[in-house]
C-alpha positions in Angstrom: 33.1 30.9 9.9 29.7 29.0 10.7 28.2 27.5 7.7 24.9 25.7 8.7 22.9 24.2 5.7 19.0 24.2 6.2 16.0 26.7 6.2 15.3 29.4 8.4 11.9 29.4 10.3 10.6 32.4 8.2 11.6 30.5 5.1 9.6 27.5 6.3 6.6 29.3 7.5 6.5 31.3 3.9 6.5 27.7 2.0 4.0 26.4 4.1 1.6 29.6 3.6 2.2 29.8 -0.5 1.4 25.8 -0.5 -1.6 26.4 1.8 -3.0 29.4 -0.7 -2.0 26.8 -3.8 -4.1 24.1 -2.2 -7.0 26.4 -1.5 -7.1 27.5 -5.1 -6.9 24.1 -6.5 -9.8 22.9 -4.1 -12.1 25.5 -5.0 -11.0 24.6 -8.8 -11.9 21.1 -8.2 -15.2 21.4 -6.5 -16.1 23.9 -9.4 -15.6 21.1 -11.8 -17.2 18.9 -9.4 -20.5 20.8 -9.5 -20.6 21.7 -13.2 -20.3 17.5 -13.9 -23.4 17.1 -11.1 -25.1 19.8 -12.9 -24.4 18.0 -16.2 -25.3 14.9 -15.3 -28.8 16.2 -13.6 -29.5 17.7 -16.7 -28.9 14.8 -18.8 -31.1 12.7 -16.5 -34.0 15.4 -16.7 -33.9 15.5 -20.4 -34.2 11.6 -20.9 -37.2 11.6 -18.2 -38.9 14.8 -20.1 -38.4 13.1 -23.5 -39.8 9.7 -22.3 -42.7 11.6 -20.9 -43.1 13.7 -23.8 -43.3 10.7 -26.1 -46.0 9.1 -23.9 -47.9 12.0 -23.8 -47.5 12.4 -27.5 -48.8 9.1 -28.1 -52.1 9.9 -25.6 -52.6 12.9 -27.7 -52.5 11.6 -30.9 -55.2 8.6 -30.1 -57.3 11.2 -27.7 -60.9 11.4 -28.9 -62.1 13.9 -26.2 -59.0 16.5 -26.4 -61.0 19.0 -27.9 -61.3 21.5 -25.0 -59.5 24.7 -24.4 -56.6 25.2 -22.5 -55.8 22.5 -19.3 -53.3 24.3 -17.1 -52.5 21.5 -14.7 -51.3 22.9 -11.1 -53.1 20.4 -9.5 -55.6 17.6 -9.9 -56.7 15.6 -12.8 -57.5 15.7 -16.6 -59.3 13.3 -17.8 -59.9 12.0 -21.3 -60.6 9.2 -23.8 -58.4 7.5 -26.3 -59.4 5.1 -29.0 -57.2 1.7 -29.5 -56.8 0.0 -32.8 -55.6 -2.9 -31.2 -58.4 -3.4 -29.2 -60.7 -1.4 -31.1 -62.1 0.0 -28.0 -62.4 3.4 -26.3 -60.3 3.7 -23.0 -60.7 6.3 -20.2 -57.6 7.9 -19.1 -56.6 10.5 -16.7 -53.7 12.3 -15.9 -52.9 13.3 -12.1 -50.9 16.2 -10.7 -49.9 15.2 -7.2 -47.5 17.5 -5.7 -44.7 17.4 -8.6 -45.6 14.0 -9.8 -47.3 13.7 -13.0 -49.2 10.1 -12.8 -51.3 8.5 -15.5 -54.2 5.8 -14.9 -56.4 3.9 -17.2 -60.1 3.4 -16.2 -59.9 4.0 -12.4 -57.0 1.9 -12.2 -53.7 2.5 -10.0 -52.0 5.8 -11.2 -48.4 5.3 -12.1 -45.5 8.0 -12.4 -45.1 9.4 -15.7 -42.5 12.2 -14.5 -41.5 13.7 -11.7 -40.0 17.3 -10.5 -43.0 18.8 -12.6 -43.0 22.6 -11.8 -46.0 23.1 -14.2 -48.1 21.3 -17.0 -50.2 22.6 -19.7 -52.0 21.0 -22.5 -53.3 23.8 -24.8 -55.7 23.1 -27.9 -54.3 25.7 -30.8 -57.1 27.2 -33.0 -55.5 25.2 -35.8 -56.5 22.1 -34.1 -52.8 21.3 -32.8 -52.3 20.6 -29.2 -49.4 22.0 -27.4 -48.2 20.2 -24.1 -45.7 22.2 -22.4 -44.1 20.8 -19.1 -41.6 22.7 -16.7 -39.4 20.9 -14.6 -37.3 21.9 -11.9 -33.9 21.3 -11.1 -32.3 20.7 -7.5 -30.2 23.5 -8.1 -33.0 26.0 -8.7 -33.3 26.2 -12.6 -36.3 25.6 -14.3 -36.2 23.7 -17.5 -39.3 23.8 -20.3 -39.9 21.1 -22.9 -42.7 21.5 -25.1 -44.3 19.8 -28.3 -47.1 20.1 -30.7 -49.2 17.3 -31.9 -52.1 16.9 -34.3 -54.7 14.3 -32.9 -55.9 11.7 -35.3 -59.4 11.1 -33.5 -60.8 14.4 -33.4 
């Protein structure tokens, strides 16, 4: 009798095909996990940027002396207003400028500085109760839109 040890060609091919299927499924799961991680990281970064911008805009609106107009929906161009600074006891002219998808802020005709980017929409709405609502819509790179909103009662109006 001839007893040869080893694998037949069919057995080797079946094992390689099964191994290939397992590797493909593992790779698919891995890329899904990495994509989820990247989306979460971008979401965290965007939320931090939005919080910083909203804090700055809230401070500006609280000190605003000329934010008594109705609705400002800034899709392009600029919005000018004045703020009163207690430290210097003076009124300073400010400007919000939407340049493409970047919201910039400047003082008295100075150089505009970037406040936040990836803006899809920006609105400043004066409510009937005196409150001002600020709405920022930010666009994620993966296509989603995230909306941030806050309400402020100005001190100087």
